[in-house]
DRENTORMI-937222 format. One record per atom (N, C-alpha, C, CB): residue number from 1; y, z, x. Coordinates in steps of 0.02 Angstrom, whole numbers, padded with zeros to 5 digits. Each point is the difference from the previous one (the first is absolute). Glycine has a CB too. Layout:
residues N
<rec NUM,<Y,Z,X>>
...
***
This chain:
residues 109
<rec 1,<00467,00024,-00388>>
<rec 1,<-00073,00025,00023>>
<rec 1,<-00026,-00035,-00061>>
<rec 1,<00006,00127,00071>>
<rec 2,<00009,-00140,-00114>>
<rec 2,<-00018,-00051,-00050>>
<rec 2,<-00034,-00061,00018>>
<rec 2,<00088,00042,-00048>>
<rec 3,<-00067,-00100,00063>>
<rec 3,<00013,-00030,00030>>
<rec 3,<-00070,00002,00093>>
<rec 3,<00148,00018,-00101>>
<rec 4,<-00159,00046,00120>>
<rec 4,<-00045,00011,00057>>
<rec 4,<-00074,00040,-00065>>
<rec 4,<00123,00028,00143>>
<rec 5,<-00113,-00007,-00186>>
<rec 5,<-00046,00016,-00039>>
<rec 5,<-00037,-00071,-00039>>
<rec 5,<00070,00123,-00007>>
<rec 6,<-00029,-00171,-00028>>
<rec 6,<-00033,-00065,-00013>>
<rec 6,<-00047,-00039,00042>>
<rec 6,<00091,00000,-00053>>
<rec 7,<-00063,00007,00118>>
<rec 7,<-00016,-00062,00052>>
<rec 7,<-00070,00032,00030>>
<rec 7,<00139,-00048,00039>>
<rec 8,<-00136,00129,-00054>>
<rec 8,<-00059,00057,00041>>
<rec 8,<-00058,-00034,-00063>>
<rec 8,<00082,00156,00058>>
<rec 9,<-00053,-00141,-00133>>
<rec 9,<-00071,-00023,-00033>>
<rec 9,<-00013,-00068,-00017>>
<rec 9,<00000,00100,-00044>>
<rec 10,<00040,-00149,00073>>
<rec 10,<-00007,-00060,00015>>
<rec 10,<-00052,-00047,00064>>
<rec 10,<00113,00042,-00058>>
<rec 11,<-00092,00014,00091>>
<rec 11,<-00046,-00033,00069>>
<rec 11,<-00073,00056,-00018>>
<rec 11,<00125,-00038,00123>>
<rec 12,<-00133,00071,-00152>>
<rec 12,<-00037,00039,-00026>>
<rec 12,<-00056,-00013,-00040>>
<rec 12,<00087,00044,00016>>
<rec 13,<-00069,-00091,-00031>>
<rec 13,<-00035,-00025,-00067>>
<rec 13,<-00020,-00087,00024>>
<rec 13,<00085,00093,-00103>>
<rec 14,<-00060,-00104,00148>>
<rec 14,<-00034,-00066,00059>>
<rec 14,<-00047,00028,00016>>
<rec 14,<00084,-00055,00055>>
<rec 15,<-00113,00111,-00019>>
<rec 15,<-00061,00025,00032>>
<rec 15,<-00061,00025,-00011>>
<rec 15,<00071,00008,00036>>
<rec 16,<-00097,-00043,-00040>>
<rec 16,<-00053,00012,-00061>>
<rec 16,<-00038,00070,00037>>
<rec 16,<-00027,-00152,-00055>>
<rec 17,<00024,00156,00126>>
<rec 17,<-00049,00046,00057>>
<rec 17,<00040,00052,-00007>>
<rec 17,<-00052,-00076,00095>>
<rec 18,<00102,00083,-00123>>
<rec 18,<00041,00072,-00006>>
<rec 18,<-00008,00030,-00069>>
<rec 18,<00091,-00039,00081>>
<rec 19,<-00121,00033,-00123>>
<rec 19,<-00028,00011,-00059>>
<rec 19,<00080,00043,-00047>>
<rec 19,<-00163,00010,00063>>
<rec 20,<00180,00010,-00124>>
<rec 20,<00032,00020,-00014>>
<rec 20,<00038,00051,00014>>
<rec 20,<-00053,-00056,-00039>>
<rec 21,<00124,00063,00023>>
<rec 21,<00055,00026,00041>>
<rec 21,<00017,00049,-00030>>
<rec 21,<00038,-00088,00043>>
<rec 22,<-00028,00140,-00014>>
<rec 22,<00002,00077,-00034>>
<rec 22,<00072,00029,00017>>
<rec 22,<-00138,00028,00019>>
<rec 23,<00185,-00045,-00076>>
<rec 23,<00078,00029,00016>>
<rec 23,<00015,00076,-00030>>
<rec 23,<00048,-00131,-00008>>
<rec 24,<-00051,00169,00050>>
<rec 24,<00014,00092,00005>>
<rec 24,<00066,-00003,00044>>
<rec 24,<-00140,00061,00007>>
<rec 25,<00169,00013,-00034>>
<rec 25,<00036,00018,00040>>
<rec 25,<-00009,00064,00061>>
<rec 25,<00052,-00059,-00101>>
<rec 26,<-00022,00026,00169>>
<rec 26,<-00043,00037,00041>>
<rec 26,<00074,00028,00050>>
<rec 26,<-00147,-00082,-00008>>
<rec 27,<00152,00148,00021>>
<rec 27,<00058,00015,00031>>
<rec 27,<00084,-00032,-00043>>
<rec 27,<-00099,-00003,00120>>
<rec 28,<00072,00007,-00190>>
<rec 28,<00069,00005,-00026>>
<rec 28,<00007,-00090,-00023>>
<rec 28,<00056,00124,00093>>
<rec 29,<-00085,-00139,-00065>>
<rec 29,<00023,-00078,00003>>
<rec 29,<-00064,-00065,-00021>>
<rec 29,<00091,00052,00111>>
<rec 30,<-00089,-00117,-00156>>
<rec 30,<-00044,-00031,-00015>>
<rec 30,<-00045,-00001,00078>>
<rec 30,<00073,-00064,-00112>>
<rec 31,<-00137,00049,00084>>
<rec 31,<-00048,-00001,00053>>
<rec 31,<-00054,-00069,-00033>>
<rec 31,<00012,00158,00043>>
<rec 32,<-00053,-00225,00014>>
<rec 32,<-00034,-00020,-00010>>
<rec 32,<-00053,00004,00033>>
<rec 32,<00070,-00036,-00043>>
<rec 33,<-00129,00065,00002>>
<rec 33,<-00074,00013,00028>>
<rec 33,<-00037,-00041,-00024>>
<rec 33,<00005,00104,00013>>
<rec 34,<-00070,-00124,00034>>
<rec 34,<-00052,-00038,-00015>>
<rec 34,<-00065,00078,-00012>>
<rec 34,<00051,-00145,00086>>
<rec 35,<-00022,00155,-00157>>
<rec 35,<-00077,00065,00041>>
<rec 35,<-00065,-00029,-00024>>
<rec 35,<00060,00135,-00014>>
<rec 36,<-00070,-00175,-00037>>
<rec 36,<-00051,-00028,-00029>>
<rec 36,<-00061,-00024,00074>>
<rec 36,<00097,-00044,-00125>>
<rec 37,<-00059,00010,00176>>
<rec 37,<-00028,-00047,00054>>
<rec 37,<00008,00035,00076>>
<rec 37,<00034,-00110,-00080>>
<rec 38,<00035,00149,00061>>
<rec 38,<00014,00042,00086>>
<rec 38,<00014,-00055,00030>>
<rec 38,<-00083,00101,00020>>
<rec 39,<00105,-00158,-00030>>
<rec 39,<00010,-00073,00043>>
<rec 39,<00078,00032,00053>>
<rec 39,<-00055,-00124,-00127>>
<rec 40,<00108,00132,00082>>
<rec 40,<00057,00013,00048>>
<rec 40,<00018,00064,00011>>
<rec 40,<00039,-00093,-00029>>
<rec 41,<00026,00076,00056>>
<rec 41,<00038,00079,00026>>
<rec 41,<00062,-00018,-00066>>
<rec 41,<-00019,00025,00182>>
<rec 42,<00034,00040,-00191>>
<rec 42,<00027,00023,-00049>>
<rec 42,<00086,-00042,-00002>>
<rec 42,<-00092,00127,00011>>
<rec 43,<00127,-00161,-00063>>
<rec 43,<00080,-00022,00008>>
<rec 43,<00035,00072,-00047>>
<rec 43,<-00013,-00170,00003>>
<rec 44,<00079,00171,00012>>
<rec 44,<00034,00042,-00047>>
<rec 44,<00043,-00039,00023>>
<rec 44,<-00035,00117,-00024>>
<rec 45,<00086,-00105,-00031>>
<rec 45,<00079,-00024,-00033>>
<rec 45,<00043,00061,00006>>
<rec 45,<-00043,-00087,-00096>>
<rec 46,<00077,00069,00141>>
<rec 46,<00065,00090,-00008>>
<rec 46,<00057,-00012,00017>>
<rec 46,<-00067,00087,00037>>
<rec 47,<00120,-00058,-00043>>
<rec 47,<00074,00001,00034>>
<rec 47,<00002,00046,00075>>
<rec 47,<00055,-00006,-00135>>
<rec 48,<-00047,-00049,00188>>
<rec 48,<-00012,00049,00061>>
<rec 48,<00099,00058,00014>>
<rec 48,<-00126,-00132,00076>>
<rec 49,<00116,00170,-00044>>
<rec 49,<00062,00010,-00003>>
<rec 49,<00049,-00028,00015>>
<rec 49,<-00041,00062,00000>>
<rec 50,<00034,-00098,00053>>
<rec 50,<00053,-00055,00009>>
<rec 50,<00045,-00041,-00049>>
<rec 50,<-00074,-00003,00077>>
<rec 51,<00035,00020,-00151>>
<rec 51,<00020,-00045,-00061>>
<rec 51,<-00049,-00068,00011>>
<rec 51,<00142,00046,-00010>>
<rec 52,<-00119,-00047,-00053>>
<rec 52,<-00028,-00085,-00012>>
<rec 52,<-00069,00034,-00030>>
<rec 52,<00055,-00102,00118>>
<rec 53,<-00104,00029,-00130>>
<rec 53,<-00078,00037,-00006>>
<rec 53,<-00051,-00036,00070>>
<rec 53,<00006,00009,-00165>>
<rec 54,<-00076,00004,00149>>
<rec 54,<-00036,-00023,00072>>
<rec 54,<-00061,00009,-00041>>
<rec 54,<00071,00043,00124>>
<rec 55,<-00107,-00087,-00103>>
<rec 55,<-00063,00015,-00008>>
<rec 55,<-00049,00024,00072>>
<rec 55,<00026,-00085,-00106>>
<rec 56,<-00055,00118,00097>>
<rec 56,<-00041,00059,00053>>
<rec 56,<-00074,-00019,00001>>
<rec 56,<00079,00109,-00032>>
<rec 57,<-00108,-00141,00078>>
<rec 57,<-00047,00025,00019>>
<rec 57,<-00019,00067,00041>>
<rec 57,<00005,-00106,-00021>>
<rec 58,<-00079,00109,00019>>
<rec 58,<-00026,00067,00051>>
<rec 58,<00022,-00003,00061>>
<rec 58,<-00100,00011,-00049>>
<rec 59,<00124,00052,00082>>
<rec 59,<00048,-00014,00064>>
<rec 59,<-00057,-00022,00053>>
<rec 59,<00109,00099,-00024>>
<rec 60,<-00162,-00078,00019>>
<rec 60,<-00069,00007,00052>>
<rec 60,<-00028,-00072,-00013>>
<rec 60,<-00039,00142,-00011>>
<rec 61,<00056,-00195,00002>>
<rec 61,<-00026,-00058,00003>>
<rec 61,<00050,-00016,00029>>
<rec 61,<-00072,-00018,-00082>>
<rec 62,<00035,-00058,00082>>
<rec 62,<00036,-00062,00056>>
<rec 62,<00038,-00026,-00038>>
<rec 62,<-00082,-00037,00075>>
<rec 63,<00088,00032,-00151>>
<rec 63,<00032,-00056,-00051>>
<rec 63,<00054,-00030,00010>>
<rec 63,<-00040,00051,-00068>>
<rec 64,<00090,00024,00068>>
<rec 64,<00080,-00030,00014>>
<rec 64,<00016,-00020,00079>>
<rec 64,<00045,00083,-00100>>
<rec 65,<-00085,-00061,00152>>
<rec 65,<-00003,-00028,00067>>
<rec 65,<-00010,-00067,-00006>>
<rec 65,<-00040,00095,00050>>
<rec 66,<-00021,-00129,-00064>>
<rec 66,<-00034,-00053,-00033>>
<rec 66,<00058,-00052,-00020>>
<rec 66,<-00101,00081,-00044>>
<rec 67,<00125,-00065,-00012>>
<rec 67,<00058,-00025,-00044>>
<rec 67,<00054,-00019,00040>>
<rec 67,<-00029,00070,-00089>>
<rec 68,<00049,-00027,00136>>
<rec 68,<00057,00001,00051>>
<rec 68,<-00013,-00035,00042>>
<rec 68,<00032,00089,-00013>>
<rec 69,<-00092,-00113,00036>>
<rec 69,<-00051,-00033,00062>>
<rec 69,<00046,-00082,-00054>>
<rec 69,<-00180,00107,00052>>
<rec 70,<00157,-00131,-00107>>
<rec 70,<00007,-00049,-00023>>
<rec 70,<00084,-00027,-00008>>
<rec 70,<-00122,00037,-00046>>
<rec 71,<00132,00024,-00007>>
<rec 71,<00102,00008,-00023>>
<rec 71,<00046,-00003,00038>>
<rec 71,<-00017,00066,-00065>>
<rec 72,<-00025,-00033,00125>>
<rec 72,<00078,00029,00040>>
<rec 72,<00046,00026,-00023>>
<rec 72,<-00007,-00065,00051>>
<rec 73,<00066,00057,-00056>>
<rec 73,<00066,00036,-00008>>
<rec 73,<00030,-00026,-00064>>
<rec 73,<00020,00016,00126>>
<rec 74,<-00062,-00075,-00158>>
<rec 74,<00014,-00027,-00074>>
<rec 74,<00004,00075,-00038>>
<rec 74,<-00075,-00134,00004>>
<rec 75,<00006,00175,-00001>>
<rec 75,<00004,00049,-00033>>
<rec 75,<00051,00068,00010>>
<rec 75,<-00109,-00057,-00007>>
<rec 76,<00135,00101,-00016>>
<rec 76,<-00016,00073,00019>>
<rec 76,<-00048,00050,-00012>>
<rec 76,<00085,-00022,-00003>>
<rec 77,<-00077,00062,00055>>
<rec 77,<-00061,00029,00014>>
<rec 77,<00008,00082,-00019>>
<rec 77,<-00027,-00097,00097>>
<rec 78,<00009,00150,-00120>>
<rec 78,<-00009,00057,00005>>
<rec 78,<-00078,00032,00069>>
<rec 78,<00070,-00019,-00153>>
<rec 79,<-00059,00023,00226>>
<rec 79,<-00062,-00003,00036>>
<rec 79,<-00072,-00032,-00034>>
<rec 79,<00059,00102,00053>>
<rec 80,<-00110,-00085,-00060>>
<rec 80,<-00041,-00011,-00003>>
<rec 80,<-00023,00011,-00064>>
<rec 80,<00003,00006,00107>>
<rec 81,<00060,00013,-00146>>
<rec 81,<-00029,00011,-00065>>
<rec 81,<00019,-00012,-00057>>
<rec 81,<-00029,00058,00049>>
<rec 82,<00083,-00134,-00059>>
<rec 82,<00038,-00019,-00051>>
<rec 82,<00040,-00059,00036>>
<rec 82,<00003,00120,-00068>>
<rec 83,<-00001,-00151,00008>>
<rec 83,<00051,-00076,00011>>
<rec 83,<00051,00032,-00058>>
<rec 83,<-00097,-00134,00032>>
<rec 84,<00180,00121,-00018>>
<rec 84,<00033,00022,-00042>>
<rec 84,<00055,-00062,-00015>>
<rec 84,<-00031,00130,00037>>
<rec 85,<00056,-00101,-00091>>
<rec 85,<00033,-00065,-00048>>
<rec 85,<00062,00026,-00044>>
<rec 85,<-00125,-00058,-00017>>
<rec 86,<00170,00034,00021>>
<rec 86,<00072,00052,-00006>>
<rec 86,<00001,-00069,-00095>>
<rec 86,<00101,00055,00203>>
<rec 87,<-00118,-00112,-00188>>
<rec 87,<00018,-00022,-00073>>
<rec 87,<-00074,-00040,-00028>>
<rec 87,<00151,-00021,00030>>
<rec 88,<-00175,00006,-00101>>
<rec 88,<-00069,-00042,-00017>>
<rec 88,<00019,-00079,00054>>
<rec 88,<-00024,00058,-00166>>
<rec 89,<00080,-00090,00164>>
<rec 89,<-00006,-00068,00032>>
<rec 89,<-00043,00010,00087>>
<rec 89,<00136,-00044,-00082>>
<rec 90,<-00108,00109,00128>>
<rec 90,<-00025,-00010,00042>>
<rec 90,<-00080,00012,00019>>
<rec 90,<00117,00010,00007>>
<rec 91,<-00148,-00013,-00063>>
<rec 91,<-00078,-00006,00013>>
<rec 91,<-00046,-00029,-00001>>
<rec 91,<00022,00048,-00014>>
<rec 92,<-00017,-00067,00084>>
<rec 92,<-00048,-00077,00010>>
<rec 92,<-00062,-00004,-00009>>
<rec 92,<00060,-00026,00072>>
<rec 93,<-00072,00009,-00136>>
<rec 93,<-00040,-00003,-00042>>
<rec 93,<-00084,-00040,00039>>
<rec 93,<00127,00001,-00098>>
<rec 94,<-00137,-00041,00136>>
<rec 94,<-00045,-00032,00042>>
<rec 94,<-00006,00045,00063>>
<rec 94,<00029,-00118,-00047>>
<rec 95,<00005,00177,00062>>
<rec 95,<-00024,00048,00087>>
<rec 95,<-00018,00063,-00044>>
<rec 95,<00104,-00039,00124>>
<rec 96,<-00059,00062,-00201>>
<rec 96,<-00020,00039,-00021>>
<rec 96,<-00080,-00007,-00029>>
<rec 96,<00127,00020,-00005>>
<rec 97,<-00137,-00075,-00013>>
<rec 97,<-00066,-00015,-00042>>
<rec 97,<-00044,-00010,00083>>
<rec 97,<00050,-00077,-00152>>
<rec 98,<-00033,00090,00188>>
<rec 98,<-00051,-00023,00061>>
<rec 98,<-00005,00086,00006>>
<rec 98,<00041,-00146,00077>>
<rec 99,<-00008,00186,-00077>>
<rec 99,<-00005,00068,00030>>
<rec 99,<-00046,00020,-00073>>
<rec 99,<00132,00028,00093>>
<rec 100,<-00113,-00048,-00172>>
<rec 100,<-00030,00030,-00034>>
<rec 100,<-00083,-00017,00012>>
<rec 100,<00115,00006,-00073>>
<rec 101,<-00127,-00068,00080>>
<rec 101,<-00073,-00023,00012>>
<rec 101,<-00026,00033,00054>>
<rec 101,<00016,-00105,-00042>>
<rec 102,<00004,00108,00074>>
<rec 102,<-00019,00045,00069>>
<rec 102,<-00015,00086,-00020>>
<rec 102,<00091,-00092,00080>>
<rec 103,<-00069,00090,-00092>>
<rec 103,<00013,00086,-00030>>
<rec 103,<-00057,00009,-00042>>
<rec 103,<00134,00009,-00012>>
<rec 104,<-00133,-00050,-00040>>
<rec 104,<-00048,00008,-00049>>
<rec 104,<-00082,-00019,00014>>
<rec 104,<00108,-00020,-00068>>
<rec 105,<-00125,-00015,00120>>
<rec 105,<-00044,-00011,00028>>
<rec 105,<-00009,00032,00083>>
<rec 105,<00011,-00094,-00095>>
<rec 106,<00014,00150,00101>>
<rec 106,<00006,00026,00071>>
<rec 106,<-00069,00016,00027>>
<rec 106,<00114,00050,-00022>>
<rec 107,<-00153,-00030,-00044>>
<rec 107,<-00069,00046,00051>>
<rec 107,<-00034,-00083,-00004>>
<rec 107,<-00034,00177,-00049>>
<rec 108,<00037,-00232,00035>>
<rec 108,<-00047,-00029,-00018>>
<rec 108,<-00010,-00054,00070>>
<rec 108,<00023,00027,-00144>>
<rec 109,<00025,-00016,00193>>
<rec 109,<00010,-00037,00024>>
<rec 109,<-00078,-00002,00081>>
<rec 109,<00161,00014,-00079>>
***
């Protein structure tokens, strides 16, 4: 999950319109919010019931569905709420970076 955290912070730093990123706990999980600008949708990191670790997006957004349209079966998903990983090496930085950028700018569309 630390690798995902680093990727979120790196992507956010490269998106000036997003403003400062707020790191907080939501539902007992690390969450990343754009509170100052309200530009994005919250991302969370956690451990899904199936094991491993995951990056969660708000399930009522199109973020995971849009990522699935681009990435197909290269990644593992939990419906419209998460991308699942078994090990850090499974993180496809370019694809997850795309998810992060889209989430952090979700309300700027």
